[in-house]
C-alpha positions as CSV (number, residue, x, y, z in Angstrom):
1,M,133.4,52.6,160.3
2,E,133.3,50.0,157.4
3,A,131.5,51.1,154.3
4,S,128.8,48.2,155.0
5,E,128.0,49.6,158.2
6,K,127.5,53.1,156.8
7,A,125.2,51.5,154.1
8,I,123.4,49.7,157.1
9,A,123.3,52.8,159.4
10,Q,121.0,54.5,156.9
11,F,118.3,52.3,157.4
12,D,117.4,53.5,160.9
13,T,113.6,53.2,160.6
14,I,111.1,50.6,159.7
15,S,109.8,52.9,156.8
16,S,113.2,53.5,155.4
17,I,113.8,49.4,155.3
18,V,110.3,48.8,153.6
19,A,111.1,51.4,150.9
20,Q,114.3,49.9,150.2
21,L,112.8,46.3,150.1
22,K,109.9,47.5,147.8
23,S,112.2,49.3,145.4
24,C,114.5,46.3,144.9
25,G,111.9,44.1,143.3
26,Y,113.0,40.9,145.1
27,E,111.1,37.8,143.9
28,C,111.6,34.2,144.5
29,E,109.8,30.9,143.7
30,A,107.1,31.7,146.1
31,G,106.5,34.8,144.3
32,V,107.0,38.7,144.8
33,L,108.1,39.9,148.0
34,I,105.3,42.6,148.3
35,K,102.5,39.8,148.4
36,N,104.3,38.1,151.5
37,V,101.9,38.3,154.4
38,A,105.0,39.1,156.7
39,F,106.0,41.6,154.4
40,I,103.0,43.2,154.2
41,A,102.8,43.2,158.4
42,L,106.0,44.9,158.0
43,E,104.6,47.4,155.6
44,R,101.7,48.0,157.9
45,M,104.1,48.7,161.0
46,A,106.1,51.0,158.7
47,E,102.7,53.2,158.3
48,N,102.1,53.4,162.0
49,E,105.6,54.5,162.4
50,K,105.0,57.9,160.8
């Protein structure tokens, strides 16, 4: 298994993906990721996953 595939494999739940995305502090011309409505919906899905 390639190193990138091993890195990808660690994100096996929505919760782990959301946590990683929040920690990176991503921002673009439209603003910060954590204020994006699609990201908020994904975060809510992760909360329901627990």
